[in-house]
Steps between C-alpha positions, in 0.01 A plus 500: 500500500238507759766442757687797380194721535455385856856574598490837332199601706660430839661805689861544604604319818491719816785575743559296819334753735213543278487129471468459875233760518322341211520166673351652809223658296459183304456315824245745628316528175533125453300447815246755382469337160471162668212630703341663194535187290340292777132468423406412856634810681307831506668781293386797705766471774780432252416799279465723806854403615635599156358851524569555871866383497692781317404802303630362172402151572222507245734595223755243595227242533377578153857471370550171679163382377597582139832324549326194640256501207793518260668217686191283464477590132863387452426168671197446278705581197771254604238226552348564157845494332576171671183323370475668158681227302292226647187694411609536145577131473160412643324720247691337222399153615138608555481616138616162393234320703210722377463310173480169678251648744272610223510153347427344836213742553344387174532139597349561845214691345428219260527242771267706718244526221504131439478435872203735539317330221572159648391601855182683410283184547686410814436849629130468434486168677705640781262793540207255510681298762566816694136602474390156620749516781363838599145367489603196699668722752196729517274201547716368777501840659122525459449160655725597785316828556163328466605249760562797727172672406270198512515467884421870525201461273390190682523676835308796362235265361486334841460843656202571275339171591550566870344841466203359313452228764535767777809335647646836580752393759653244257489767229708730719752225553512446122556873448784492748665214309452683170660814633791345683583192289354486150466854366862602584623220267321649198459859611634625161180399322213739471232254593682444830510871555124511442456215743712676758296817453171306542596326823453808727162560341403138559608531861277803546213310340557211737502744794176657382335162440610363837385819670166467324477141626581623849224761479257231388615286792449786747153561362422129516630459852290793615194318370601161640616621843149430629525133406856467632400659830187287527703184454765607751241599761306177450816298556582703811146449628519124439831487681361701792184287512707184507721628783196624691325164461807319628525733797131463580515121482788510741320731743149352492403391847146552622206735433468385141124487486370729225307790640387696200555550129573835342561561129535132423758445775437296811651631823577293805512606859877524505488747211603266219342546162410220260434607143203319350624579151746243365597707200834590654598134515434467131710806431783355707516209260566729207846522353714762670577775253782752521561835340700331221201283418273800460735755346752475215807685624704435185454858366667633814786252485546557127494876528738490796749279311473716189568823687780331692665384178456845351663657804188697590379299799479804727253668264285190497507467881402864548217472248367178654508637855339827393216320323443263790480793739232653280313170490530471877330836542223391262453171684476681833213719379176342630162513338262757642245234603753249628354511851158381384588133440768258609577433135621858466750449781599157362577642155699779659710259707541256210645770278747613765607146585536419129718807451740412781507128418618596152760736645621232737538257211689761297720567803604136531498405130714788375823641625463861592202598285327580828665495839371423845537867586284593202226249588510609864463861393205408280343299781541776759340746261222253424448412866443862598250541218326169581460591865359842411257346249383229739467746786279722281286235336451285809349802674217484243416137583189455711462125453699299759509200267669716237748635756574142609555397140730800461695391806538148360619645169752723679633200694534288185649798317755552778584130528545475124742791474677399819571168331681696229717683752309827537451663841130509594503604866323825418215305343443307822508831687236626258284203592459646848344806344283277282407307814369821656299564185378140509391541861313816409313325218426208732359735760279668239378163375438369850317822589248415227484141627434616856235747388326227304512267801352768723229581247395136469509429872164463675653601839338214686653197672599215273240221513648150504263213420738204493840400629641517145398863476657566839827335394498699176472824691769418756731381220483848352515687830666399829191496723498293818224516761437211733145609586395529136662170413288331768177641355284294272447582136368729368687776679643840429853632511535848648679664205347572160607345172738787420743395775626172344498669161719786623732258677535295182567813295772610740666161447452546126688828521778328693522242221500776241782678683687173529476450125678830449776395741582190299826498306620826656797323660399628844535331835206352691524779754468766229206317341334469840545872556356577156194283564436653840535854369258427215252347743532796734431739215193300408369497856589852612425683179273312262284294734491777757388752238234262369370440852491872576314572175262212567421628848425847362258379232143620554337163438700333777263476793552430865466125453765504230729713715469258788585212267800696367625533857470124549671437163795725579543323832532163329736641234712651773523162672598339165810719456713255696403228253607723214839537664524122535399468135785730390741315728406166343570644155836663574622277787611813683432492870283788628742535792769624259630841603417678173168330435225749423178455698152524351311818586152352453411537865505879484315494166209297630490686828477831315226360277313371803525834675380672183206260477413563863519873446282463190246303706479782751480757220226316313300449820522870572403584142199272528402661827529841331269379225236402758550826690434689178158332488407653837206735469432644845217746553692729731194703587274206599297549819530139617695192399355212299556261790729278294845525353555646154483261207840589356665422833333162531614417150849607593502284811369201305778554245762510773363183658510311170845634424645391830333163453746454214781519751335267747423243229857490373676164552623513856641152533847642471616702796686743277193552287278546801729750664553679170131520410403590857753780514389640166133469595551673836699782344246538220207500742660753729593718203144480363343593834739791551438625149122468546516687829712773346270530198191532723674760711597695188139481384381669819774762487474573130533877454236498231251362754378816677230370735390172658182421687487283811290250306790462254735455796277222628492333156878527476524348847299199384747447217797521735329248730488256206867559439572423864288187485697389194826559686380313806380202293866400442487498119864384506616277778804585703416844644535536874205651687347809346809590298304528178226714662761757599512603131162673557573642850544857372159492330334329794613756759411790270152366426441414867590855591231633267242233567519541881574871471749461780697819442547576866681171556709548185605849596560408862711189426681636197867422516455230767630150417181352643275723296199325353551692175876484489508429119283805415706790371363846586539617139301200377230550763486871417465441126219247544327709769494804274338292225239371751439855624443625144271206441290584805470861393403402152238260633348772719473734205332239286245415767431876558475450873574793731775441745272607798287195437806265486679569821691172489642576161592848610681368803672242286617764257639705784679192629639436157625856477666463837657168408618641167678783679667259740601266217646789306701602801630144525586495132674834523687382803619192311612706201689744719 
């Protein structure tokens, strides 16, 4: 029936042509439907081809689509008809089984109920077992996790202990292990996260603590640098003393007899110095200490390691170097009164040495914390400052002992730092400047010594009572005189006691200069040159100045001046012994090309000439003092018949004065010739000055008139002067050489006493003139005074000229002579 309905619905079969066309369309639309029914292909292209193919394609497509749908429906219907009977049979059988299924369901339900009731207890026990298993598993897991956490906790506990015991470097290592090994294993736990968060903070705390320790170390080392430097300098000094002692023992030959002791040190003739104090030997036995023994450097090492581990080493290095530079500037600042005592300089040097000893230790004990370039930069900066400070403060020193101590400190300071590899050439160059300052202080000190010697000298020959006294004197001063040695005791040496004292003091200065030359690492030639230059300065400047000042002192009389001349002669002769003395010390031959000679000869010659000039000046001053006592009565009618009292006193003074020269020791030819020459020159100078003074007295413009009686009295005085000159007050003059000093006065007075104007005027200008030394101007001036005196006398006596024909004639003669003299004077002036 269903089949009939299907067949009734089908259309009539088409014709053959239509069938072919339908097949063609079927083929085309079959491909299209195949594409449409494919779920993988896109539909857009297929649908577009349907509409773009033919105008009625859409309609035909719809028709074909309906036909295909109907075809599918027919196939479905056929399939359902084919399986319908089987379906019916299955339903019938299923209805039969339903009753049995319901019965079985009841049985299963009952069985299930009984099973549930029977397994309830088992279930409970099973749940308990499960719970225990879970607990057991959790415990195992906990134990496992705890085994992972316990090492972390132990390491953290260890970290805390290390921090408390200030083992910061180990603590940093522990932190590193925690971060890299332990914490990553249990990083999921919160306490580990807290630990991990605390570690950076702990690192910062360690950095701060280590930096604080470093600051404490820097503060401590600044305070202890003095002690470190003192120890280092003492060791350097002991080493230098030992080497010097070995060298001296090897070079000791002769001239080892001690000559003098100064400041507790005995000096020998070859310049060696023996220290009487044995304290240095005791110090040498002390245990040798180093910077590590005096300073704990662990804070520096610890801080360096900590910053290195933390990766911040550069920051630490920069901070350390910056702080040390600041400390270096503080160390280099001297105290204001440093120049007053040697302890001030010693503390200054100790601090600087301590600073650089510490830096040298840091340089060698650490790797790169400080570099050689950095220490050299610090040292160059410090060296410039040190030289400036020493140059300034040494200029304030006026005590040569202090300057010498400063020199010794500079040498030890330089040797100490040179031992640590620092360049110290500039310090030794500075010592030459200090040497000049030392020489200046020595010269000032010796100037006081010389002045004291001169003040205490009695300026008389040295009396020698016994041979021991004689040997004592000649041991201090090189005096050799065969004639004096033959004399019996007691006897006198020509020089005064100041001569051996000055000679000894010159040698003392040579020793003092030699002490400065020690340890300067200079050659013998340079030391010899230094000693000779110092000696020359002493002789040409200090001693010469003291002698010149001594000669100019008012209380130094003629006797003292004569003795000074003798003293300078002996000192001049001793200069060659001073040169030999220097040669024995330095072992440098005086014939060496560059050897400096001593200039003492010129010094003593200048002093002797000054003393001679002062003798002449003092004699003339004394003569002037006597002349000022003259009290002539220029209007006296007649002379007293004897010489004036002031003149006799003056002559007696001159005689006694020149006796000093004649009584000088003349057993030495040099002394005799020297004293004779001085005496002759002094005597001639005195006579010339006396003659000139008397002439000036007559020609004084304030003296308006002179009587013939005054001329006669003046003539008597000049006669006494001539008698003094002819009495040979000083031996050695030939003929009437000394009397010629009064020839001008004699001819002038003779002219007036004889009144021989005709001869004077007639022979004027002739070489054989009797009054050749009388100048017309002088004669005119004196004649006018005599003429005024005669006129004044006539007025006082109230005598008329007609009763005194002789006087009137004389006045006319005077007027005539005056006219002629004026014509001569005018002729000379024209």
